[in-house]
RODO-52320 format. One record per atom (N, C-alpha, C): x, y, z; residue in one letter. Coordinates in steps of 0.001 Angstrom, whole numbers, plus 500000, padded with zeros to 6 digits. Each point is the difference from the previous one (the first is absolute). Layout:
N
XYZA
...
***
This chain:
456
115141091944799379X
499186499081500788X
499442500724501222X
498736499764500276X
499360500586501170X
499733498915501032X
500416500244501242X
499750499082501103X
499259500745501097X
498917499401500468X
499133500633501000X
500025499209501302X
500026500720501113X
499914499385501322X
498679500431500639X
499113499032500227X
498755500262500718X
500277499762501480X
499907501058500795X
500418499954501396X
501315500722500178X
500226500984499148X
501273500727499983X
500203500946501163X
499015500090500902X
500168500809501200X
500341499167501215X
500381498743499773X
500381499137501110X
501368500351500544X
500287499538501218X
501259500368500642X
501207499351499323X
499779498990499167X
501105499362499297X
500209500564498595X
499358501113499703X
500111500577498658X
501426500405499654X
500790500370501002X
501393500361499727X
500765498820499415X
499740498804500544X
500671498803499497X
499617499750498544X
498720500139499719X
499523499822498630X
500664500984499054X
500011501280500398X
500582501035499143X
501470499731499731X
500729499565501023X
501425499703499830X
500197498851499017X
499267498913500180X
500120498848499101X
499676500382498563X
498892500685499837X
499535500339498651X
500940500977499311X
500462501002500733X
500876501005499395X
501354499407499617X
500528499129500849X
501309499415499692X
499960499106498766X
498826499419499715X
499879499110498847X
499357500669498791X
499643501273500132X
499181500657498975X
500648500002498627X
501244500429499914X
500657500081498689X
500162498622499384X
500411499054500808X
500230498635499507X
498727499403499416X
498856500268500645X
498742499384499585X
499163500890499091X
500416501244499819X
499254500907499127X
498806500647500664X
500034500126501336X
498911500675500716X
500175501507499850X
499012500652499443X
500059501456499804X
499001500744500876X
498979499299500468X
498958500657500788X
499600499121501170X
500027500585501208X
499526499340501204X
498819500784500550X
498964499291500405X
498842500644500630X
499730499300501321X
499993500775501080X
499646499481501317X
498619500528500346X
499045499090500150X
498613500375500280X
499606499541501396X
499245500826500722X
499464499616501302X
498740500812500264X
499053499392500717X
498769500735500323X
500080500698501351X
501155499910500666X
500241500729501242X
500881501207499662X
499384501174499926X
500710501192499528X
501175500365500902X
499829499880501314X
501082500375500917X
501202499075499863X
499752498689499943X
501117499068499859X
500660500124498638X
499217500257498970X
500579500184498672X
500890501233499978X
499545501068500666X
500802501223500043X
501318499763500717X
499978499228501075X
501216499782500793X
500888498932499369X
499483498782499913X
500844498886499562X
500179499989498477X
498990500463499286X
500152500127498556X
501039501044499634X
500005501099500739X
500999501045499743X
501403499520500355X
500127499272501100X
501297499398500329X
500460499077498879X
499079499184499492X
500333499079498918X
500406500757498737X
499269501051499680X
500332500790498802X
501373500632500135X
500332500470501191X
501306500606500224X
501102498953499806X
499794498801500525X
500981498919499837X
500186499671498520X
498897499860499282X
500077499664498572X
500731501075499209X
499733501252500319X
500651501109499288X
501500500024500277X
500391499718501226X
501421499953500341X
500722498917499212X
499327498890499769X
500634498861499337X
499916500068498482X
498870500440499478X
499810500019498544X
499094501164499603X
500598501188499825X
499198501196499718X
499199499923498708X
500409499126499083X
499299499931498713X
498630499323500130X
499773499292501109X
498721499311500189X
499035500918500742X
498833500176499444X
498980500826500637X
499178499149500956X
499960500391501283X
499156499314500972X
498855500928500369X
498796499572499675X
498798500801500212X
499199499418501165X
499460500879500827X
499121499597501098X
498561500337499641X
499083499070500268X
498603500253499674X
499081499218500922X
498792500512500172X
498951499287500725X
498971499417499042X
500218500181498692X
499053499566498968X
500418498635499455X
499271498935500300X
500413498670499547X
499947499824498483X
499070500673499349X
499907499879498542X
501239500590499340X
500381501205500416X
501202500609499435X
501247499203500372X
499965499374501164X
501154499219500433X
500248498819499076X
498952499288499614X
500194498790499189X
499883500255498504X
499579501197499599X
499841500265498569X
501338499820499275X
500004499121498994X
501176499718499165X
501163499394500787X
499729499457501188X
501067499359500769X
500378498673499361X
501286499685500036X
500494498706499530X
500020498973501127X
500282500488501216X
500058499131501173X
499412500753501185X
499363499232500921X
499400500579501191X
500410499159501196X
500445500656501063X
500267499342501279X
498923500445500979X
499354499048500671X
498980500347500992X
500516499653501387X
499971500974500887X
500413499784501392X
499118500881500881X
498823499470500335X
499000500813500689X
499620499351501334X
499514500814500907X
499504499506501290X
498613500612500221X
498983499324499497X
498632500483500146X
499606499924501475X
499487501096500511X
499616500052501410X
501082500527500917X
501225500145499458X
501083500590500775X
500534499092501084X
500978500538500735X
500676499230501043X
499053499598501129X
499044500884500318X
499166499716501168X
499098498792499770X
499532499807498766X
499168498824499741X
500828498730500060X
501280500092499602X
500894498853500193X
500092499642501481X
500114501002500847X
500063499755501448X
498760499240500455X
498846500408499513X
498763499335500399X
499950498569499473X
500482499784498756X
500100498634499466X
500761499100500964X
501173500469500415X
500882499190500829X
499418499777501396X
499414501035500561X
499462499897501355X
498779499069500069X
499198499990498949X
498844499094499973X
500476498556500093X
501036499651499242X
500537498636500052X
500630499710501362X
500816500923500482X
500694499772501270X
499037499888501171X
498836500642499891X
499015499890501076X
499487498576500133X
500200499189498972X
499640498580500032X
501258499129500096X
501129500640500329X
501281499300500128X
500435499356498684X
499615500638498906X
500371499567498648X
500975501011499430X
501029499535499304X
500974500897499403X
499318500978499051X
500284501297500189X
499354501009499178X
500878500571498914X
501105499353499671X
500918500537498988X
499249500226498688X
500279501125499324X
499115500465498933X
500154499265498670X
500955499098499876X
500087499229498766X
499823498515500260X
500767499443500932X
499883498575500283X
498914499696501014X
499664500934500860X
499038499762501064X
498565500224499565X
499097499857500953X
498568500140499713X
499652501395499508X
500764501001500426X
499712501373499582X
500154500194498499X
500711499089499341X
500186500129498553X
498697500013499235X
499023499199500444X
498739499968499269X
499273501328500133X
500147500656501147X
499367501300500199X
500645501063499111X
501328500006499977X
500726500938499135X
499605499775498542X
499876498729499600X
499630499689498623X
498593500480499659X
499104500000500987X
498642500499499761X
500018501453499540X
500955500756500509X
500108501405499604X
500812500181498723X
501036499184499845X
500929500184498878X
499399499586498663X
499322498859499977X
499584499407498730X
499016500882499221X
498915500522500606X
499086500827499207X
500677501246499420X
500882500620500759X
500658501217499520X
500990499666498881X
500761498938500165X
500945499613498951X
499279499610498717X
498829499391500123X
499219499670498808X
499602501272499249X
499657501047500740X
499671501274499353X
501208500565499254X
501175499917500610X
501199500490499319X
500317499154498770X
499788498688500092X
500254499144498838X
499058500351498848X
498762500340500334X
499076500434498948X
500493501276499323X
500532500928500784X
500558501223499422X
501201499689499119X
500822499055500427X
501159499607499177X
499527499424498672X
498990499139500040X
499470499430498756X
499490501082499060X
499425501043500577X
499357501026499171X
500975501075499525X
500954500397500858X
500793501193499690X
501488499741499766X
500525498901500518X
501443499756499826X
500279499494498587X
501273499905499670X
500381499495498680X
499629498523499867X
499716499548498788X
499742498574499795X
501186499164500490X
499693498939500719X
501066499144500508X
500619500473501297X
499449501047500600X
500556500512501262X
499923498929501083X
501024499979500841X
500063499039501094X
499804500724501334X
499375499291500943X
499820500516501355X
500775499096500956X
500866500615500810X
500749499274501026X
499404500371501353X
499429498996500670X
499305500277501245X
500861499669501212X
500271501027500811X
500698499806501268X
499045500137501176X
498719500257499714X
499014500169501061X
499742498663500686X
500054499987501314X
499797498769500754X
498520499752500296X
499656498769500333X
500831498800499934X
500163499554498552X
501229500029499492X
500246499846498568X
499481498677499461X
500054498930500795X
499536498714499511X
498505499996499715X
499198500444500966X
498546500034499825X
499616501021498937X
500636501165500036X
499675501056499048X
500331499561498574X
501174499417499802X
500389499564498658X
499065498904499494X
499589499094500900X
499054498955499600X
498685500619499541X
499500500960500764X
498734500643499640X
500100500735498677X
501113500705499754X
500145500737498749X
499966499052498807X
500671498861500111X
499981499034498896X
498626499348499878X
499344499711501115X
498660499425499946X
499023500945499305X
500244501305500124X
499116500997499387X
500382500304498555X
501032499328499498X
500374500150498592X
501081501015499721X
500616500552501041X
501064500987499796X
501340499265499889X
500179499325498859X
501185499163499841X
501246500795499660X
499889501324499980X
501165500862499780X
500615500430501327X
499550499402501107X
500521500363501312X
500955498923500517X
501028500448500720X
500945499093500647X
500226500482501432X
499964499063500938X
500334500347501371X
501511500060500166X
500479501000500721X
501433500131500227X
500264500144501497X
501143499481500428X
500408500067501395X
501516500004500032X
500563500772500910X
501463500092500068X
500605499061501035X
499171499179500674X
500557499097501008X
500949498960499393X
499622499283498919X
500940499016499445X
501278500624499452X
499882501081499244X
501203500636499445X
500848500615501107X
499335500493501063X
500744500553501123X
500814498935500716X
499436498794500113X
500738498914500642X
501194499583499138X
499835499945498682X
501124499665499124X
501113501040500130X
499604501260500160X
501003501052500176X
500743499816501338X
499301499555501024X
500664499726501279X
501062498906499845X
499697498980499223X
500969498926499802X
501175500478499153X
499737500908499059X
501100500589499239X
500944500742500939X
499428500770500928X
500831500719500980X
500774499024500878X
499355498913500401X
500647499015500866X
501237499405499335X
499893499772498696X
501107499390499259X
500911501028499325X
499670501287500145X
500793501019499326X
499891499910498497X
498823499626499499X
499797499784498568X
499195501140499386X
500082500122498694X
499181500947499253X
498567499474499983X
499011500792500456X
498609499516499990X
499535499528498627X
500574500562498940X
499603499581498651X
500383498555499720X
500936499466500773X
500466498624499785X
499380499003500968X
498947500429500707X
499278499122500916X
498627499694499408X
499712498730499803X
498738499570499399X
499295499038500942X
498669500035499982X
499237499116500876X
498829499346499296X
499754498736500343X
498804499292499540X
499005500008501154X
498940500763499825X
499021500255501057X
498654499405499612X
499295499418500985X
498651499502499748X
499162500215501257X
498702500176499808X
499084500164501125X
498988501083499740X
499670500755501045X
499041501093499936X
500648501253500550X
499374501144499760X
500539501232500555X
500059499911501520X
501155500325500573X
500271499916501430X
499897498558500523X
500080499039499085X
500039498600500383X
500738499243498893X
501265500292499855X
500754499403498898X
501310499410500494X
500558499119499183X
501204499250500324X
500993500103498845X
501287500088500325X
501040499894498988X
500518498565500003X
499796499292498902X
500551498651499865X
501447500045499532X
500365501099499355X
501363500145499472X
500401501462500052X
501229500247500416X
500613501331499907X
501416499793499494X
500331500682498919X
501356499900499464X
500686501359500065X
501269499960500325X
500833501194500011X
501155499758499034X
500063500825498956X
500980499792498931X
499903498583499452X
498759499492499904X
499759498683499430X
500163498839500958X
500392500230501244X
500236498934500967X
498821499870500967X
499465498787500149X
498889499751500905X
500442500173501448X
499215500776500786X
500396500289501383X
498938499647501034X
498831499488499591X
498938499726500974X
500460499045501109X
500624498856499692X
500397499103501100X
500933500661501006X
500954500798499514X
500917500634500951X
499346501166500726X
499060500700499345X
499281501070500683X
499199499448501177X
499378498851499815X
499206499403501066X
500861499739501236X
501268499680499796X
500898499674501110X
500863501181500450X
499931501120499279X
500896501139500241X
499521500828501193X
500711499924501115X
499602500751501198X
499940501500499751X
500875500515499142X
500008501442499713X
498704500439499324X
499401499117499204X
498743500340499332X
498876500202501005X
500080499320501152X
498970500130501032X
500250501209500904X
501057500723499706X
500295501239500721X
499786501213499104X
500446499911498743X
500074501176499128X
498921500053498922X
499129498998499909X
498924500025499010X
498675499690500690X
498915500020499231X
498692499740500588X
499791498544500394X
500974499157499799X
499940498668500592X
500061500065501523X
500355501168500556X
500067500104501458X
498632499869500661X
498935500046499209X
498664499788500555X
499722498521500301X
500846499103499478X
499690498569500040X
501069499197500733X
499572498874500574X
500930499024500544X
500602499186498853X
501270499662500144X
500670499258498933X
499315498654499746X
499544499335501044X
499341498710499816X
498747500120499140X
499267501098500162X
498822500216499156X
500409500138498541X
500997500827499724X
500427500223498622X
500509498687499392X
500742499235500786X
500446498680499516X
498800499145499587X
498965499993500847X
498842499148499729X
499232500445498767X
500051501295499679X
499308500518498822X
500818499774498724X
501300499720500165X
500911499743498869X
499995501146498997X
499787501219500511X
499871501190499166X
500377501217500825X
500179501121499317X
500175501283500669X
498629500659500104X
499665500492501181X
498636500435500297X
499820501512499864X
498884500392499399X
499567501389500007X
499788500438501455X
500412501221500324X
499934500475501385X
498595499914500600X
498957500168499152X
498632500000500509X
499529498617500427X
500756498955499654X
499662498673500495X
500156499905501521X
500683500974500574X
500077500071501465X
498612499933500622X
499033500680499395X
498665500066500587X
499291498652499975X
500340499149499027X
499382498683499925X
500695498987500916X
501314500051500065X
500747499010500762X
500169500366501481X
499733501270500338X
500118500442501397X
498756500805500382X
498846499461499633X
498741500737500154X
499777500469501429X
500067499076500959X
499686500366501391X
501049500955500558X
501239499860499560X
501056500901500461X
499737501416499488X
499581500115498739X
499717501316499432X
498861500690500748X
498920499265500259X
498853500587500708X
500393500405501414X
500722499131500688X
500427500309501374X
500901501227500032X
500927500102499054X
500910501143499968X
499252501309499751X
499020499965499108X
499226501212499714X
499184500400501225X
499340499014500611X
499195500302501182X
500871500537501135X
501199499442500132X
500915500454501055X
500499501415499716X
500263500300498733X
500492501333499639X
498942501069500253X
498721499617499901X
498924500951500250X
499715500927498845X
500696499815498879X
499800500850498829X
500203499150498752X
499143500190499012X
500112499241498756X
500906500732499017X
500391499285498966X
500780500631498924X
499209501165499390X
498710499781499793X
499173501061499428X
499952501234500872X
499876499817501306X
499958501144500915X
501327500750499993X
501084499269499932X
501310500638499964X
500168500827498717X
499631499413498868X
500130500718498729X
499062501194499959X
498790499842500533X
499058501125500027X
500593501180500763X
500602499743501148X
500570501068500803X
501222500615499323X
500863499170499440X
501188500513499308X
499590500850498800X
499082499498499192X
499570500746498815X
499303501302500375X
499185499965501053X
499310501212500438X
501006501055500457X
500969499575500798X
501004500936500519X
500884500547498880X
500407499123499102X
500852500431498891X
499260500981499091X
498764499685499665X
499223500870499120X
499761501365500651X
499696500010501305X
499760501263500701X
501251500869500009X
501165499386500223X
501230500788500027X
500374500498498608X
499788499167498987X
500331500399498631X
499048501062499464X
498791500050500546X
499009500969499519X
500472501440500179X
500897500221500940X
500494501359500249X
501243500357499222X
500414499153499054X
501236500240499236X
499664500268498540X
500666500978499419X
499903500265498567X
500972499053499302X
499497498889499523X
500864498937499491X
500849500473498826X
499409500713499082X
500746500433498808X
501163500920500347X
499821500836501008X
501050500973500334X
500858499590501191X
499611498935500683X
500786499539501151X
499975498472500038X
500458499407498909X
499960498545499862X
500832499309501079X
501149500549500344X
500883499350500971X
499322499862501366X
499282501031500417X
499276499922501274X
498908498943499929X
499274500006498888X
498928499011499830X
500559498581499998X
501129499807499327X
500590498663499937X
500468499539501378X
500558500915500785X
500454499643501354X
498815499547500863X
498878500690499879X
498798499602500741X
499539498621499542X
500001499810498680X
499578498718499442X
500893498875500505X
501302500201499974X
500942498973500444X
499795499644501471X
499738501015500813X
499797499755501432X
498820499066500237X
498876500315499373X
498799499221500263X
499993498673499260X
500439500000498751X
499980498746499256X
501020499010500571X
501091500524500551X
500966499132500656X
499389499252501172X
499116500676500755X
499296499329501105X
499148498852499456X
499355500249498889X
499146498977499372X
500830498806499542X
501133500259499362X
500848498917499506X
500541499147501146X
500469500641501041X
500606499251501102X
498968499228500821X
498736500356499854X
498950499287500722X
499351498902499162X
500531499737498793X
499402499017499099X
499953498614500646X
498811499445500136X
499726498683500583X
500517499879501437X
500285501118500649X
500572499962501349X
498985499506501027X
498773500524499948X
498993499590500977X
499646498530499859X
499975499519498759X
499580498628499759X
501081498984500358X
501261500394499845X
501096499050500186X
500807500235501268X
499887501201500568X
500842500360501130X
501411500386499590X
500237500127498682X
501327500366499490X
499923501383499371X
500733500948500548X
499986501362499484X
501319500315499322X
499904500649498849X
501208500435499317X
500568501231500706X
501296500071500069X
500657501180500573X
501038500482498992X
499511500528498905X
500887500377498902X
499660501409499550X
500985500901499942X
499723501352499509X
499415499936498591X
498996500822499749X
499342499971498701X
500047501392499378X
500281500027498708X
499994501280499291X
499549499768498570X
499579501053499368X
499578499944498593X
501018500766499177X
500830499268499271X
501020500605499146X
499457500089498581X
499716501211499568X
499393500202498684X
500870499410498896X
501319500138500115X
500880499687498887X
500650498614500083X
499763499247501065X
500574498658500080X
499315499081498994X
500681498924499581X
499353499047499086X
498700499495500599X
498980499875499166X
498681499623500482X
499980498548500451X
499363499757501144X
499904498637500529X
498837499226499389X
499230500624499159X
498936499293499282X
498638500225500614X
499679499220501052X
498668500093500573X
498951499549498999X
498722500301500300X
498957499515499101X
500015500727498663X
500472501256499967X
500150500668498711X
501021499261499147X
501046499476500657X
501005499247499271X
499423498758499342X
499010499363500663X
499354498831499410X
499246500406498737X
499233501090500084X
499269500479498825X
500957500395498879X
501090500668500346X
500955500445498988X
500708498823499340X
500226498935500766X
500599498802499406X
499089499426498929X
498695499970500264X
499045499516499002X
500048500886498747X
499982501306500223X
500026500930498865X
501264499801499173X
501133499855500680X
501272499800499304X
499958498751499127X
499490498897500553X
499951498759499238X
499015500102498843X
498844500573500256X
498992500104498951X
500488500876498855X
500707501078500331X
500433500960498976X
501279499570499288X
500834499202500657X
501296499656499419X
499899498945498910X
498939499194500046X
499897498918499041X
500781498774500401X
500669500062501146X
500774498861500481X
499242499297501127X
500185498674500085X
499370499256501079X
500802500137501276X
499288500173501097X
500631500058501313X
499016499533501040X
500471499750501210X
499116499483501047X
499844501000501135X
498882499901500691X
499703500827501158X
498866499339500772X
499734500497501206X
498970499414500858X
498774500908499989X
498844499426499646X
498750500732499866X
498847499211500600X
498893500692500239X
498726499336500261X
499265499896498666X
499850498782499516X
499434499774498675X
499211498695500004X
499128499774498997X
499238498751499952X
500911498782499940X
499589498952500701X
500815498798500160X
500264499265498691X
498940499765499244X
500113499323498698X
500846498733500068X
499738499178501020X
500669498721500113X
501369500028500640X
500457501157500455X
501363500106500532X
500162499266501326X
499049500174500916X
500034499310501289X
498958498890499946X
500422498757500059X
499044498895499864X
498952500017501097X
498817499541499637X
498790499870500828X
499253501318500186X
500574501136499580X
499261501261500022X
499267500183498678X
498965500841500007X
499253500283498783X
500822500889499065X
499720499890498705X
500735500817499034X
499810501485500227X
498797500394500441X
499730501430500186X
500271500479501418X
500607499161500829X
500439500441501317X
501185500944499846X
499914501183500577X
501138500922499971X
501003499555501060X
501236499824499578X
501073499543500882X
501155500986499936X
500907499917500977X
501233500789499947X
501109499049499585X
500634500296498865X
500861499003499388X
501002500661499067X
501121499341499788X
500972500486499025X
499426499813498597X
500043501050499206X
499417499986498655X
501036500418498961X
499825499522498792X
500715500537498854X
499123501071499362X
500589501158499751X
499256501112499413X
500621500349498655X
499182500072498972X
500410500402498661X
498965500988499470X
500238500600498842X
498971500881499423X
498682499279499731X
500030498659499962X
498786499232499729X
499216499654501257X
500580500274501166X
499258499715501213X
500858499435501118X
499301499414500973X
500620499533501247X
499708498508500155X
501053499192500174X
499843498556500134X
500627499534501306X
499203499464500929X
500575499546501269X
500847498750499804X
501069499866500801X
500815498793499994X
499198498853500596X
500132498816499422X
499255498831500456X
500788499237501067X
499280499511500997X
500583499189501060X
499337498628499989X
500798498952500114X
499458498653500065X
499553499702501437X
499015499118500122X
499444499680501315X
501078499508500954X
500927499187499500X
501040499450500873X
501029501045500413X
499990501161499354X
500958501054500341X
499510500913501121X
498724499854500407X
499427500858501035X
499724499163501241X
500655500275501131X
499715499252501222X
498501500016500321X
499488498847500412X
498549499841500179X
499420501025500970X
500709500303501090X
499497500972500968X
499894501397499426X
500983500366499167X
499956501314499351X
498785500097499083X
499772498955499197X
498886500011499057X
498665500025500726X
499892499263501104X
498729499966500722X
499644501379500551X
500982500727500526X
499728501344500504X
499602500933498861X
500683499895498874X
499654500817498829X
498564499711499572X
499631498732499924X
498658499628499550X
498929500548500951X
500272499902501276X
499014500452500993X
499797501509499911X
501093500749499902X
499863501461499947X
499460500443498640X
500313499244498940X
499435500349498690X
498489499814500007X
499531498982500696X
498560499804500139X
499377501229500654X
500640500479501069X
499534501233500651X
499993501165499015X
501113500213499286X
500089501139499077X
498936499922498911X
499813498801499466X
499035499833498912X
498590500353500467X
499621499498501178X
498660500283500509X
499856501439500475X
501060500566500570X
499944501407500417X
499764500895498800X
500749499752498920X
499833500805498787X
498588499837499442X
499540498764499897X
498662499748499458X
498930500610500886X
500171499870501324X
499004500540500916X
499882501509499900X
501139500681499853X
499972501462499915X
499414500442498664X
500396499354498915X
499477500374498682X
498488499788499940X
499519498891500576X
498573499662499926X
499197500426501217X
500658500655500968X
499344500450501235X
499358498818500728X
500733498892500092X
499470498787500607X
500536499840501423X
499136500193500981X
500404499799501388X
500410498551500235X
499303499050499376X
500308498588500198X
501440499692499587X
500463500588498904X
501376499777499552X
501005500605500981X
499662501154500568X
500912500623500970X
500082499149501261X
498879499474500452X
500019499115501169X
500828498758499706X
499790499408498826X
500734498783499655X
501494500248499861X
500374501104499360X
501432500255499802X
500693500208501341X
499340500684500928X
500601500206501321X
499983498710500832X
498967499190499840X
499947498720500708X
501197499131499632X
500367500006498730X
501078499148499517X
501373500654500076X
500038501296500290X
501299500676500116X
500757499395501183X
501257499550499797X
500712499324501092X
500247500869501222X
499902501317499875X
500198500872501146X
498688500355500697X
498891499484499484X
498691500128500665X
499526498601500394X
499718499176498954X
499766498554500208X
498855499724500972X
498927500786499881X
498859499831500903X
498767500617499352X
498924499231499901X
498763500530499429X
499403501082500885X
500004499795501306X
499380500983500895X
500761501325499957X
501332499928499994X
500781501228499865X
499782500636498633X
499927499168498965X
499849500519498638X
498690500748499819X
498907499470500544X
498715500682499849X
500012501345500710X
500599500041501179X
500081501263500741X
500875501011499257X
501170499558499543X
500897500907499288X
499374500482498695X
499365499107499265X
499370500387498734X
498962501093500221X
499135499819500996X
498952500989500254X
500587501334500453X
501026499953500827X
500603501252500480X
500736500722498880X
500652499258499113X
500701500646498888X
499021500541498958X
498922499276499760X
498984500509499076X
499388501294500540X
499724500034501299X
499461501217500621X
501002501146499945X
501279499714500305X
501032501032499966X
500121500629498621X
499880499185498954X
500257500477498643X
498746500427499248X
498896500137500703X
498758500428499359X
500159501312499215X
500797500975500477X
500154501227499206X
500743499778498673X
500673498861499858X
500832499767498810X
499434498921499081X
499278499048500554X
499452498901499211X
498714499551500664X
498935499866499194X
498698499644500567X
499307499002499075X
498777499641500346X
499231499074499162X
500316498545500251X
500417499668501230X
500364498614500310X
498764499106500013X
500198498781499529X
498908499025499931X
500246498870501001X
***
């Protein structure tokens, strides 16, 4: 089996290589290809990834390439994780929104539509290459943000072999496994909503329902991502909340915290990545892997401990290291590998994906891409159905409002419709203003002119 990573020169390539190599024999992966159009990053982070993969599973060949055709040729599965325009354009996305006192977060905030303007045309080109050169039936797992808008656009364009993946829901389930001292394999969740806007209606540990006690468990608000929320809010939602819901329920607090910090998440990551890449550029990774890994751990640890710190005022203070040989924590590669395992095993199993709704969440359209627990078999992916009375009205209303935004954002980008971009931002709950929406739409269209043009 051949698995290709588009964006294999990203700073998280080590995580991907570790996940893939540890599961390679079990899943029958014999060939890995990491492709990137940034030669310097591919040389540094791709080489680090190749070294990790070789340490874990020498029988698997990991090839680095800048040629997208060779990367996807005869591939069985493709993971896409790209950042068109680089870190600096993300910074500009966020700053444009913040200059209007609007949250600029790159997935849930107004900046998401700008990021999607760059991501969607490029991903469509890769999907065309997959259709032409990959094996029949090849699947594409998209981790490129904003995953909700991007996944909607890919399905609207007819690329029904694509699935959006995100490690936030599975990561939260793993946190609850740690809280209870349970095996993560024995923790299951019923999830519904959208990417970065989802709710767990049920979580079972060893078959026992724990949502009601989790909502009341003070330790969960200290040791898991529930610490972003007030207990009264979680009680009112009657569900366990995705961490990114912080931006919707504490909008003004997030904006104030970012403005007070004086630096955005994008600016912080840009500086960390620039410094890390510059220091690693002077190391011969193949012959001095330990030195390279120490540099990587130093800088990536800063990134991890600063996660959502500016927006929430809560900073992690936890030593971070990359242990090549420790059991894999999954991440987004783990989500893709879970799909592959289920599809190849012939057995039915469940997992959380971004997939077409097909009646699963009432009042949404069948072709609306949602983030939801699905059953996966060799015959396909079937989302779990939720009854209207099982979804609290406030949760459903927020999902419907943001889905309207995602649907119009995807359509506007595919059709180059300025009117759709204005409308989607007008109705976005974190913008909620026609005058702001028209200004943001025009500024984002101008910013992305080098990547997407022909607006009507």
